All heavy atoms as an XYZ file, in Angstrom:
851
protein
N      -9.224     13.380      1.693
C     -10.079     12.946      2.773
C     -11.085     11.941      2.246
O     -11.678     12.138      1.201
C     -10.776     14.175      3.357
C     -11.607     13.882      4.547
S     -10.518     13.671      5.939
C     -11.659     13.561      7.234
N     -11.284     10.869      2.943
C     -12.196      9.817      2.541
C     -13.552     10.081      3.177
O     -13.653     10.328      4.372
C     -11.673      8.434      2.979
C     -12.666      7.354      2.656
C     -10.339      8.165      2.337
N     -14.603     10.053      2.385
C     -15.954     10.239      2.896
C     -16.503      8.906      3.348
O     -16.419      7.922      2.624
C     -16.864     10.816      1.791
O     -16.280     12.015      1.315
C     -18.248     11.081      2.316
N     -17.062      8.889      4.527
C     -17.634      7.667      5.067
C     -19.135      7.834      5.164
O     -19.631      8.866      5.584
C     -17.034      7.363      6.425
C     -15.531      7.155      6.290
C     -14.924      6.685      7.559
N     -13.499      6.536      7.319
C     -12.572      6.953      8.141
N     -12.880      7.538      9.255
N     -11.307      6.778      7.860
N     -19.870      6.804      4.802
C     -21.323      6.853      4.783
C     -21.859      6.392      6.128
O     -21.481      5.332      6.626
C     -21.885      5.951      3.653
C     -23.396      5.966      3.659
C     -21.330      6.396      2.318
N     -22.725      7.186      6.710
C     -23.324      6.857      7.999
C     -24.586      6.035      7.771
O     -25.429      6.386      6.966
C     -23.664      8.168      8.710
C     -23.824      8.056     10.188
C     -22.505      7.957     10.867
C     -22.653      8.417     12.300
N     -21.849      7.680     13.194
N     -24.700      4.906      8.449
C     -25.899      4.080      8.375
C     -26.473      3.960      9.772
O     -25.895      4.466     10.741
C     -25.580      2.675      7.827
O     -24.708      2.017      8.747
C     -24.948      2.731      6.461
N     -27.581      3.236      9.898
C     -28.182      3.064     11.217
C     -27.277      2.255     12.142
O     -27.286      2.452     13.340
C     -29.536      2.387     11.090
C     -30.583      3.284     10.458
C     -31.934      2.613     10.352
O     -32.147      1.583     11.027
O     -32.767      3.119      9.605
N     -26.496      1.356     11.576
C     -25.615      0.520     12.392
C     -24.317      1.229     12.751
O     -23.529      0.739     13.529
C     -25.258     -0.783     11.655
C     -26.421     -1.693     11.411
C     -27.152     -1.335     10.127
O     -26.512     -0.825      9.197
O     -28.361     -1.564     10.057
N     -24.037      2.355     12.140
C     -22.788      3.064     12.372
C     -22.201      3.471     11.042
O     -22.922      3.717     10.089
N     -20.911      3.500     10.949
C     -20.252      3.856      9.702
C     -20.288      2.658      8.785
O     -19.998      1.539      9.202
C     -18.787      4.290      9.958
C     -18.081      4.565      8.658
C     -18.756      5.502     10.858
N     -20.664      2.883      7.512
C     -20.736      1.776      6.567
C     -19.373      1.129      6.482
O     -18.367      1.779      6.280
C     -21.157      2.263      5.182
C     -21.222      1.130      4.191
C     -21.351      1.644      2.780
O     -20.483      2.413      2.355
O     -22.317      1.265      2.122
N     -19.312     -0.132      6.654
C     -18.037     -0.798      6.628
C     -18.144     -2.159      6.020
O     -17.842     -2.350      4.867
N     -18.648     -3.087      6.794
C     -18.710     -4.446      6.291
C     -17.307     -4.986      6.120
O     -16.353     -4.488      6.674
N     -17.195     -5.988      5.316
C     -15.885     -6.543      5.031
C     -15.221     -7.166      6.232
O     -14.005     -7.210      6.296
N     -15.987     -7.584      7.223
C     -15.390     -8.254      8.361
C     -14.917     -7.307      9.442
O     -14.452     -7.730     10.473
N     -15.040     -6.016      9.236
C     -14.632     -5.054     10.240
C     -15.874     -4.309     10.664
O     -16.602     -3.780      9.834
C     -13.591     -4.055      9.674
C     -13.187     -3.065     10.735
C     -12.384     -4.803      9.151
N     -16.139     -4.268     11.964
C     -17.335     -3.609     12.459
C     -17.337     -2.123     12.152
O     -16.289     -1.502     12.012
N     -18.540     -1.551     12.019
C     -18.673     -0.137     11.698
C     -17.964      0.757     12.694
O     -17.335      1.735     12.325
N     -18.060      0.431     13.991
C     -17.404      1.266     14.989
C     -15.883      1.150     14.884
O     -15.168      2.109     15.151
C     -17.868      0.886     16.394
O     -17.525     -0.452     16.678
N     -15.388     -0.024     14.446
C     -13.947     -0.187     14.248
C     -13.462      0.668     13.088
O     -12.402      1.282     13.158
C     -13.587     -1.651     13.978
C     -13.835     -2.538     15.186
O     -13.854     -2.019     16.317
O     -14.030     -3.749     14.981
N     -14.228      0.708     11.993
C     -13.846      1.513     10.831
C     -13.854      2.996     11.155
O     -13.048      3.749     10.623
C     -14.782      1.231      9.652
C     -14.570     -0.090      8.933
C     -15.656     -0.301      7.885
C     -13.205     -0.155      8.292
N     -14.763      3.420     12.028
C     -14.851      4.835     12.380
C     -13.595      5.311     13.106
O     -13.247      6.487     13.046
C     -16.084      5.092     13.241
N     -12.897      4.406     13.763
C     -11.705      4.765     14.538
C     -10.432      4.781     13.700
O      -9.398      5.228     14.161
C     -11.527      3.781     15.695
C     -12.656      3.834     16.698
C     -12.502      2.761     17.745
C     -13.711      2.747     18.654
N     -13.659      1.644     19.613
N     -10.503      4.274     12.464
C      -9.315      4.175     11.624
C      -9.008      5.492     10.931
O      -9.910      6.278     10.647
C      -9.518      3.090     10.556
C      -9.719      1.666     11.053
C     -10.001      0.751      9.880
C      -8.525      1.188     11.835
N      -7.740      5.672     10.601
C      -7.346      6.798      9.778
C      -7.721      6.521      8.327
O      -8.198      5.426      7.983
N      -7.516      7.487      7.469
C      -7.936      7.359      6.072
C      -7.256      6.194      5.361
O      -7.907      5.418      4.669
C      -7.675      8.663      5.315
C      -8.573      9.788      5.806
O      -9.624      9.502      6.408
O      -8.216     10.954      5.584
N      -5.933      6.061      5.502
C      -5.210      4.979      4.835
C      -5.669      3.631      5.375
O      -5.962      2.710      4.609
C      -3.679      5.132      5.015
C      -2.945      3.933      4.468
C      -3.193      6.404      4.368
N      -5.749      3.540      6.693
C      -6.164      2.284      7.301
C      -7.582      1.912      6.892
O      -7.893      0.741      6.688
C      -6.076      2.368      8.831
C      -4.670      2.464      9.363
C      -4.163      3.898      9.423
O      -4.961      4.849      9.187
O      -2.971      4.077      9.682
N      -8.453      2.905      6.767
C      -9.838      2.658      6.354
C      -9.876      2.030      4.963
O     -10.546      1.012      4.750
C     -10.624      3.973      6.365
C     -12.033      3.844      5.842
C     -13.056      3.354      6.650
C     -12.344      4.209      4.543
C     -14.355      3.228      6.171
C     -13.638      4.090      4.054
C     -14.634      3.602      4.876
O     -15.909      3.481      4.392
N      -9.150      2.627      4.027
C      -9.146      2.110      2.656
C      -8.561      0.701      2.602
O      -9.083     -0.178      1.905
C      -8.377      3.048      1.735
C      -9.042      4.402      1.492
C      -8.085      5.336      0.768
C     -10.327      4.239      0.724
N      -7.485      0.471      3.338
C      -6.862     -0.854      3.341
C      -7.746     -1.881      4.039
O      -7.777     -3.054      3.642
C      -5.476     -0.792      3.974
C      -4.449      0.013      3.178
C      -3.115      0.053      3.914
C      -4.278     -0.519      1.773
N      -8.490     -1.463      5.071
C      -9.413     -2.375      5.748
C     -10.554     -2.763      4.811
O     -10.976     -3.922      4.782
C      -9.958     -1.736      7.023
N     -11.049     -1.817      4.042
C     -12.116     -2.125      3.078
C     -11.594     -3.076      2.004
O     -12.285     -3.984      1.576
C     -12.657     -0.847      2.431
C     -13.408      0.075      3.379
C     -14.664     -0.556      3.975
N     -15.604     -1.011      2.990
C     -16.693     -0.370      2.618
N     -17.005      0.766      3.164
N     -17.489     -0.882      1.698
N     -10.369     -2.871      1.559
C      -9.745     -3.755      0.571
C      -9.631     -5.175      1.129
O     -10.017     -6.144      0.484
C      -8.366     -3.204      0.190
S      -7.413     -4.286     -0.882
N      -9.112     -5.286      2.349
C      -8.948     -6.598      2.977
C     -10.303     -7.263      3.213
O     -10.448     -8.484      3.015
C      -8.186     -6.449      4.292
N     -11.291     -6.487      3.608
C     -12.622     -7.041      3.843
C     -13.241     -7.585      2.564
O     -13.834     -8.666      2.559
N     -13.102     -6.845      1.481
C     -13.629     -7.305      0.193
C     -12.906     -8.567     -0.255
O     -13.519     -9.493     -0.791
C     -13.489     -6.210     -0.858
N     -11.609     -8.629     -0.010
C     -10.832     -9.818     -0.384
C     -11.301    -11.029      0.423
O     -11.438    -12.122     -0.113
C      -9.346     -9.560     -0.158
C      -8.470    -10.641     -0.733
C      -6.992    -10.356     -0.600
N      -6.638     -9.169     -1.365
C      -6.016     -8.100     -0.844
N      -5.679     -8.084      0.418
N      -5.732     -7.065     -1.581
N     -11.549    -10.832      1.737
C     -12.023    -11.942      2.576
C     -13.393    -12.440      2.121
O     -13.695    -13.612      2.244
C     -12.107    -11.503      4.045
C     -10.801    -11.619      4.781
C     -11.004    -11.469      6.274
N     -11.621    -10.207      6.646
C     -10.981     -9.061      6.837
N      -9.679     -9.014      6.683
N     -11.626     -7.970      7.188
N     -14.218    -11.536      1.605
C     -15.543    -11.926      1.127
C     -15.482    -12.556     -0.267
O     -16.498    -12.976     -0.794
C     -16.470    -10.718      1.097
C     -16.828    -10.213      2.465
C     -17.727     -8.992      2.409
O     -17.851     -8.343      1.380
N     -18.353     -8.684      3.531
N     -14.308    -12.576     -0.866
C     -14.148    -13.186     -2.176
C     -14.463    -12.256     -3.331
O     -14.610    -12.714     -4.463
N     -14.575    -10.977     -3.065
C     -14.891    -10.005     -4.110
C     -13.595     -9.332     -4.576
O     -13.220     -8.259     -4.105
C     -15.878     -8.968     -3.572
C     -16.477     -8.108     -4.664
O     -15.992     -8.179     -5.815
O     -17.416     -7.349     -4.357
N     -12.912     -9.993     -5.516
C     -11.612     -9.498     -5.987
C     -11.731     -8.143     -6.680
O     -10.850     -7.296     -6.544
C     -10.973    -10.511     -6.924
N     -12.814     -7.927     -7.403
C     -12.997     -6.648     -8.101
C     -13.128     -5.496     -7.120
O     -12.525     -4.439     -7.302
C     -14.231     -6.696     -8.997
O     -14.076     -7.668     -9.993
N     -13.907     -5.690     -6.074
C     -14.066     -4.639     -5.066
C     -12.754     -4.397     -4.328
O     -12.394     -3.251     -4.049
C     -15.170     -5.009     -4.079
N     -12.021     -5.467     -4.032
C     -10.739     -5.325     -3.336
C      -9.763     -4.504     -4.186
O      -9.086     -3.592     -3.674
C     -10.150     -6.695     -3.022
N      -9.715     -4.801     -5.473
C      -8.817     -4.050     -6.356
C      -9.270     -2.601     -6.501
O      -8.453     -1.693     -6.616
C      -8.710     -4.726     -7.716
C      -7.926     -6.041     -7.607
C      -7.677     -6.676     -8.927
N      -6.681     -5.915     -9.659
C      -6.404     -6.094    -10.927
N      -7.041     -7.013    -11.611
N      -5.484     -5.379    -11.526
N     -10.581     -2.364     -6.475
C     -11.097     -0.995     -6.563
C     -10.715     -0.192     -5.329
O     -10.286      0.969     -5.436
C     -12.610     -1.012     -6.736
N     -10.845     -0.791     -4.139
C     -10.443     -0.094     -2.920
C      -8.942      0.164     -2.924
O      -8.481      1.241     -2.518
C     -10.841     -0.900     -1.681
C     -12.282     -0.766     -1.342
C     -13.251     -1.724     -1.466
C     -12.942      0.396     -0.828
N     -14.460     -1.221     -1.067
C     -14.305      0.075     -0.665
C     -12.508      1.670     -0.487
C     -15.230      0.987     -0.176
C     -13.441      2.582     -0.001
C     -14.780      2.239      0.148
N      -8.177     -0.799     -3.399
C      -6.731     -0.622     -3.460
C      -6.352      0.450     -4.475
O      -5.462      1.273     -4.223
C      -6.043     -1.951     -3.802
C      -4.521     -1.951     -3.771
C      -3.985     -1.486     -2.421
C      -4.000     -3.328     -4.092
N      -7.025      0.477     -5.615
C      -6.759      1.513     -6.620
C      -7.079      2.902     -6.061
O      -6.335      3.862     -6.294
C      -7.580      1.247     -7.880
N      -8.159      2.994     -5.297
C      -8.508      4.266     -4.664
C      -7.414      4.688     -3.693
O      -6.983      5.847     -3.684
C      -9.860      4.147     -3.932
O     -10.853      3.756     -4.868
C     -10.239      5.451     -3.272
N      -6.960      3.746     -2.882
C      -5.890      4.054     -1.916
C      -4.618      4.498     -2.629
O      -3.948      5.435     -2.197
C      -5.608      2.829     -1.040
N      -4.298      3.842     -3.744
C      -3.084      4.211     -4.490
C      -3.198      5.592     -5.117
O      -2.206      6.302     -5.239
C      -2.790      3.170     -5.572
C      -2.329      1.848     -4.968
C      -1.945      0.881     -6.036
N      -0.600      1.227     -6.508
C       0.010      0.591     -7.490
N      -0.586     -0.389     -8.109
N       1.216      0.954     -7.845
N      -4.420      5.980     -5.527
C      -4.594      7.313     -6.115
C      -4.541      8.406     -5.055
O      -3.974      9.463     -5.279
C      -5.919      7.390     -6.869
C      -5.870      6.688     -8.205
S      -7.335      6.976     -9.184
C      -8.446      5.770     -8.488
N      -5.136      8.154     -3.908
C      -5.202      9.168     -2.864
C      -3.889      9.265     -2.089
O      -3.451     10.355     -1.715
C      -6.386      8.866     -1.905
C      -6.436      9.861     -0.765
C      -7.700      8.881     -2.669
N      -3.248      8.129     -1.856
C      -2.003      8.084     -1.074
C      -0.914      7.348     -1.866
O      -0.490      6.258     -1.484
C      -2.236      7.366      0.256
C      -3.317      7.991      1.093
C      -4.571      7.402      1.181
C      -3.081      9.166      1.776
C      -5.576      7.978      1.948
C      -4.075      9.753      2.546
C      -5.322      9.155      2.620
N      -0.419      7.923     -2.972
C       0.516      7.197     -3.839
C       1.877      6.914     -3.203
O       2.546      5.972     -3.591
C       0.663      8.112     -5.054
C       0.330      9.468     -4.550
C      -0.699      9.262     -3.473
N       2.294      7.689     -2.233
C       3.619      7.506     -1.641
C       3.603      6.794     -0.293
O       4.644      6.585      0.312
C       4.303      8.857     -1.475
C       4.507      9.583     -2.778
C       5.600     10.612     -2.670
N       5.715     11.568     -3.726
C       5.873     11.335     -5.009
N       5.891     10.110     -5.426
N       5.996     12.298     -5.888
N       2.430      6.394      0.170
C       2.325      5.726      1.458
C       2.879      4.300      1.348
O       2.457      3.528      0.478
C       0.864      5.686      1.923
C       0.746      5.200      3.348
O       0.685      3.974      3.556
O       0.740      6.053      4.252
N       3.806      3.964      2.228
C       4.473      2.663      2.166
C       3.498      1.511      2.398
O       3.629      0.446      1.782
C       5.604      2.603      3.185
N       2.504      1.702      3.266
C       1.534      0.633      3.535
C       0.699      0.339      2.289
O       0.428     -0.819      1.977
C       0.621      1.031      4.690
C       1.386      1.190      6.010
C       0.551      1.877      7.029
N       0.346      3.271      6.580
C      -0.293      4.188      7.287
N      -0.827      3.883      8.429
N      -0.407      5.423      6.828
N       0.335      1.397      1.570
C      -0.462      1.222      0.351
C       0.388      0.550     -0.720
O      -0.065     -0.370     -1.408
C      -1.008      2.584     -0.142
C      -1.671      2.447     -1.498
C      -1.977      3.158      0.881
N       1.637      0.985     -0.863
C       2.520      0.376     -1.857
C       2.767     -1.096     -1.545
O       2.772     -1.938     -2.446
C       3.854      1.125     -1.907
C       3.744      2.496     -2.508
C       5.085      3.222     -2.505
O       6.065      2.763     -1.926
N       5.118      4.368     -3.151
N       2.943     -1.411     -0.263
C       3.193     -2.802      0.120
C       1.959     -3.665     -0.151
O       2.065     -4.795     -0.624
C       3.582     -2.873      1.597
C       4.041     -4.222      2.029
S       5.530     -4.676      1.119
C       5.541     -6.420      1.342
N       0.786     -3.137      0.129
C      -0.448     -3.883     -0.140
C      -0.626     -4.089     -1.644
O      -1.047     -5.161     -2.082
C      -1.657     -3.146      0.441
C      -2.943     -3.916      0.343
C      -2.946     -5.223      1.117
O      -2.255     -5.327      2.153
O      -3.636     -6.160      0.677
N      -0.279     -3.076     -2.439
C      -0.367     -3.210     -3.901
C       0.601     -4.279     -4.390
O       0.249     -5.121     -5.227
C      -0.063     -1.875     -4.573
N       1.819     -4.280     -3.847
C       2.802     -5.299     -4.222
C       2.290     -6.694     -3.853
O       2.359     -7.625     -4.642
C       4.143     -5.026     -3.554
C       5.115     -6.160     -3.721
C       5.715     -6.402     -4.955
C       5.417     -7.008     -2.662
C       6.597     -7.457     -5.127
C       6.292     -8.062     -2.827
C       6.877     -8.282     -4.061
O       7.732     -9.329     -4.224
N       1.770     -6.830     -2.642
C       1.260     -8.127     -2.183
C       0.108     -8.595     -3.073
O       0.063     -9.761     -3.475
C       0.794     -8.008     -0.733
C       0.389     -9.319     -0.112
C       0.005     -9.183      1.353
N       1.082     -8.568      2.112
C       0.919     -7.527      2.925
N      -0.256     -6.977      3.083
N       1.944     -7.029      3.585
N      -0.792     -7.687     -3.408
C      -1.926     -8.034     -4.268
C      -1.454     -8.487     -5.643
O      -1.930     -9.480     -6.184
C      -2.858     -6.825     -4.405
C      -4.019     -7.089     -5.343
O      -4.827     -7.982     -5.035
O      -4.099     -6.398     -6.374
N      -0.492     -7.772     -6.204
C       0.005     -8.109     -7.536
C       0.785     -9.415     -7.538
O       0.643    -10.228     -8.449
C       0.862     -6.970     -8.066
C       0.049     -5.729     -8.354
C       0.892     -4.487     -8.455
O       2.087     -4.507     -8.200
N       0.263     -3.383     -8.821
N       1.601     -9.634     -6.519
C       2.396    -10.868     -6.497
C       1.515    -12.090     -6.237
O       1.740    -13.150     -6.816
C       3.520    -10.770     -5.462
O       3.000    -10.636     -4.164
N       0.501    -11.955     -5.397
C      -0.410    -13.083     -5.154
C      -1.327    -13.326     -6.345
O      -1.765    -14.445     -6.566
C      -1.237    -12.824     -3.897
C      -0.432    -12.915     -2.633
C      -1.229    -12.546     -1.401
O      -2.348    -12.061     -1.483
N      -0.628    -12.770     -0.243
N      -1.577    -12.272     -7.115
C      -2.414    -12.403     -8.295
C      -1.642    -12.837     -9.519
O      -2.161    -12.834    -10.625
N      -0.384    -13.170     -9.320
C       0.484    -13.659    -10.394
C       0.643    -12.645    -11.530
O       0.692    -12.996    -12.697
C      -0.008    -14.987    -10.923
C      -0.200    -16.026     -9.833
C       0.161    -17.396    -10.273
N      -0.191    -18.407     -9.299
C       0.551    -18.708     -8.238
N       1.646    -18.069     -7.991
N       0.167    -19.657     -7.418
N       0.703    -11.377    -11.145
C       0.979    -10.316    -12.116
C       2.413     -9.858    -11.872
O       2.659     -8.834    -11.238
C      -0.031     -9.175    -11.947
C      -1.454     -9.615    -12.259
C      -2.449     -8.489    -12.203
N      -2.485     -7.767    -10.940
C      -3.200     -8.127     -9.879
N      -3.927     -9.226     -9.915
N      -3.198     -7.392     -8.793
N       3.355    -10.643    -12.373
C       4.767    -10.473    -12.052
C       5.320     -9.122    -12.510
O       6.077     -8.486    -11.778
C       5.590    -11.606    -12.659
N       4.969     -8.687    -13.695
C       5.514     -7.414    -14.191
C       5.039     -6.244    -13.351
O       5.818     -5.365    -13.011
C       5.142     -7.194    -15.649
C       5.910     -8.074    -16.580
C       5.599     -7.767    -18.002
N       6.241     -8.770    -18.834
C       6.561     -8.588    -20.075
N       6.278     -7.446    -20.654
N       7.148     -9.531    -20.760
N       3.755     -6.228    -13.014
C       3.235     -5.152    -12.171
C       3.862     -5.199    -10.786
O       4.211     -4.165    -10.214
C       1.715     -5.245    -12.046
C       0.980     -4.907    -13.311
C      -0.519     -5.115    -13.150
O      -0.959     -5.923    -12.338
N      -1.293     -4.393    -13.943
N       4.015     -6.404    -10.232
C       4.619     -6.552     -8.911
C       6.067     -6.073     -8.933
O       6.512     -5.372     -8.024
C       4.549     -8.003     -8.450
N       6.802     -6.421     -9.990
C       8.201     -5.987    -10.094
C       8.291     -4.464    -10.220
O       9.159     -3.834     -9.611
C       8.867     -6.649    -11.296
N       7.387     -3.886    -10.991
C       7.368     -2.428    -11.148
C       7.076     -1.744     -9.809
O       7.737     -0.780     -9.424
C       6.331     -2.038    -12.195
C       6.481     -0.646    -12.719
C       5.514     -0.349    -13.865
N       5.621     -1.351    -14.934
C       4.596     -1.974    -15.482
N       3.364     -1.723    -15.106
N       4.777     -2.855    -16.443
N       6.090     -2.259     -9.076
C       5.738     -1.688     -7.775
C       6.885     -1.835     -6.792
O       7.209     -0.895     -6.052
C       4.467     -2.365     -7.219
O       3.402     -2.166     -8.146
C       4.075     -1.795     -5.882
N       7.532     -2.992     -6.784
C       8.671     -3.203     -5.897
C       9.804     -2.251     -6.254
O      10.447     -1.681     -5.365
C       9.146     -4.660     -5.979
C      10.294     -5.034     -5.052
C       9.915     -4.822     -3.600
C      10.711     -6.474     -5.294
N      10.052     -2.036     -7.541
C      11.088     -1.096     -7.962
C      10.804      0.317     -7.487
O      11.708      1.019     -7.009
N       9.554      0.743     -7.584
C       9.176      2.079     -7.106
C       9.377      2.175     -5.601
O       9.883      3.185     -5.093
C       7.707      2.393     -7.488
C       7.201      3.628     -6.776
C       7.585      2.552     -8.986
N       9.008      1.122     -4.878
C       9.189      1.123     -3.429
C      10.665      1.236     -3.062
O      11.047      2.013     -2.188
C       8.611     -0.157     -2.818
C       7.106     -0.198     -2.819
S       6.407     -1.807     -2.352
C       7.264     -2.204     -0.854
N      11.512      0.469     -3.741
C      12.938      0.495     -3.439
C      13.565      1.837     -3.805
O      14.412      2.355     -3.080
C      13.650     -0.646     -4.162
C      13.274     -2.050     -3.680
C      13.927     -3.105     -4.549
C      13.654     -2.241     -2.221
N      13.142      2.421     -4.941
C      13.660      3.726     -5.326
C      13.259      4.803     -4.329
O      14.061      5.660     -3.980
C      13.156      4.117     -6.716
C      13.830      3.386     -7.838
C      13.230      3.728     -9.192
O      12.349      4.618     -9.254
O      13.644      3.112    -10.176
N      12.027      4.748     -3.850
C      11.579      5.751     -2.888
C      12.308      5.586     -1.560
O      12.638      6.567     -0.903
C      10.068      5.697     -2.691
O       9.676      4.499     -2.084
N      12.597      4.346     -1.170
C      13.371      4.129      0.056
C      14.795      4.613     -0.124
O      15.365      5.231      0.772
C      13.366      2.640      0.429
C      12.052      2.177      0.972
S      11.909      0.410      1.356
C      13.533     -0.206      1.509
N      15.379      4.367     -1.305
C      16.741      4.795     -1.582
C      16.842      6.315     -1.614
O      17.752      6.892     -1.047
C      17.229      4.204     -2.901
C      18.694      4.511     -3.151
O      19.491      4.384     -2.203
O      19.025      4.884     -4.293
N      15.883      6.977     -2.267
C      15.931      8.436     -2.338
C      15.676      9.055     -0.979
O      16.249     10.086     -0.640
C      14.928      8.960     -3.366
O      13.610      8.703     -2.944
N      14.836      8.427     -0.155
C      14.584      8.946      1.191
C      15.824      8.820      2.063
O      16.163      9.724      2.814
C      13.408      8.219      1.824
N      16.532      7.701      1.946
C      17.723      7.519      2.774
C      18.879      8.380      2.272
O      19.666      8.879      3.061
C      18.145      6.052      2.812
O      18.564      5.626      1.533
N      18.993      8.591      0.966
C      20.085      9.412      0.452
C      19.845     10.885      0.719
O      20.790     11.655      0.852
C      20.290      9.184     -1.046
O      19.165      9.621     -1.767
N      18.595     11.308      0.843
C      18.325     12.716      1.125
C      18.559     13.042      2.590
O      18.785     14.186      2.943
C      16.901     13.084      0.730
O      15.982     12.390      1.549
N      18.521     12.035      3.472
C      18.706     12.290      4.895
C      20.144     12.110      5.345
O      20.521     12.598      6.382
C      17.808     11.370      5.734
O      18.122     10.006      5.425
C      16.343     11.647      5.453
N      20.954     11.414      4.564
C      22.344     11.209      4.976
C      23.264     11.342      3.768
O      22.903     10.996      2.654
C      22.518      9.816      5.601
O      22.266      8.834      4.644
N      24.451     11.822      4.035
C      25.435     11.965      2.965
C      26.022     10.598      2.647
O      26.195      9.763      3.535
C      26.535     12.920      3.408
N      26.347     10.332      1.389
C      26.944      9.036      1.044
C      28.319      8.893      1.684
O      29.075      9.847      1.784
C      27.041      9.071     -0.481
C      26.835     10.480     -0.888
C      26.141     11.183      0.235
N      28.595      7.698      2.110
C      29.895      7.450      2.741
C      30.822      6.772      1.744
O      30.399      6.289      0.714
C      29.704      6.550      3.970
O      29.263      5.271      3.560
N      32.086      6.719      2.089
C      33.068      6.066      1.231
C      32.803      4.586      1.093
O      33.108      3.975      0.082
N      32.201      3.969      2.120
C      31.871      2.555      2.077
C      30.871      2.240      0.985
O      30.900      1.179      0.381
N      29.949      3.179      0.704
C      28.975      2.973     -0.366
C      29.678      2.859     -1.711
O      29.335      2.030     -2.533
C      27.974      4.126     -0.421
C      27.039      4.125      0.776
O      26.902      3.071      1.417
O      26.452      5.181      1.057
N      30.680      3.697     -1.945
C      31.407      3.668     -3.215
C      32.168      2.357     -3.351
O      32.198      1.760     -4.419
C      32.374      4.846     -3.307
C      31.679      6.175     -3.452
C      32.682      7.292     -3.511
C      31.989      8.643     -3.489
N      32.942      9.730     -3.426
N      32.767      1.892     -2.264
C      33.510      0.641     -2.289
C      32.572     -0.522     -2.606
O      32.885     -1.367     -3.427
C      34.206      0.411     -0.944
C      35.009     -0.874     -0.804
C      36.155     -0.890     -1.817
C      35.553     -1.006      0.599
N      31.413     -0.539     -1.970
C      30.450     -1.610     -2.199
C      29.974     -1.603     -3.646
O      29.921     -2.639     -4.287
C      29.255     -1.460     -1.257
C      28.163     -2.512     -1.394
C      28.719     -3.886     -1.087
C      27.005     -2.193     -0.475
N      29.678     -0.443     -4.182
C      29.234     -0.361     -5.578
C      30.332     -0.825     -6.527
O      30.075     -1.483     -7.510
C      28.826      1.061     -5.914
C      27.531      1.470     -5.276
C      27.072      2.823     -5.747
N      25.972      3.270     -4.914
C      25.875      4.466     -4.404
N      26.793      5.377     -4.643
N      24.852      4.792     -3.663
N      31.577     -0.511     -6.200
C      32.696     -0.906     -7.046
C      32.837     -2.439     -7.040
O      33.060     -3.047     -8.079
C      33.984     -0.242     -6.543
C      35.185     -0.612     -7.351
N      35.358     -0.189     -8.648
C      36.251     -1.387     -7.064
C      36.499     -0.675     -9.118
N      37.056     -1.405     -8.159
N      32.701     -3.048     -5.867
C      32.833     -4.502     -5.779
C      31.697     -5.210     -6.496
O      31.902     -6.240     -7.134
C      32.865     -4.939     -4.315
C      34.144     -4.529     -3.611
C      34.114     -4.855     -2.134
O      33.145     -5.464     -1.667
O      35.065     -4.492     -1.431
N      30.495     -4.670     -6.429
C      29.361     -5.289     -7.092
C      29.511     -5.188     -8.604
O      29.163     -6.092     -9.336
C      28.049     -4.629     -6.608
C      26.870     -5.090     -7.441
C      27.809     -4.934     -5.142
N      30.067     -4.075     -9.082
C      30.211     -3.855    -10.522
C      31.205     -4.814    -11.153
O      31.126     -5.103    -12.337
C      30.640     -2.414    -10.775
N      32.122     -5.341    -10.403
C      33.144     -6.253    -10.967
C      32.543     -7.494    -11.390
O      32.029     -8.275    -11.662
C      34.237     -6.559     -9.946
C      35.148     -5.417     -9.747
C      36.218     -5.830     -8.806
N      37.079     -4.694     -8.540
C      38.165     -4.761     -7.846
N      38.538     -5.914     -7.335
N      38.901     -3.719     -7.635
């Protein structure tokens, strides 16, 4: 659970998003909004801190992973971006394989790619 600080103007927010708007967001959206707001203000360190917090609290959330990938690829950190993308693809693959049984077409496709 994310703790929000109450100020006279409403919920502490800033970052281009009004306090009342931040109060209506869920926890993941709140953290990502703070990250985006810090980025818009030009505070890269604060944006990365909010993103790191989101990644620690919600490590499997696709929105957080996608934002981390976007941040890393735009920041020209290719190895980190590739690692994050690999984790995202593996989690999507494991989620889809756990919900459906593999079909014969999958084996055929893998065989053709291996050639």
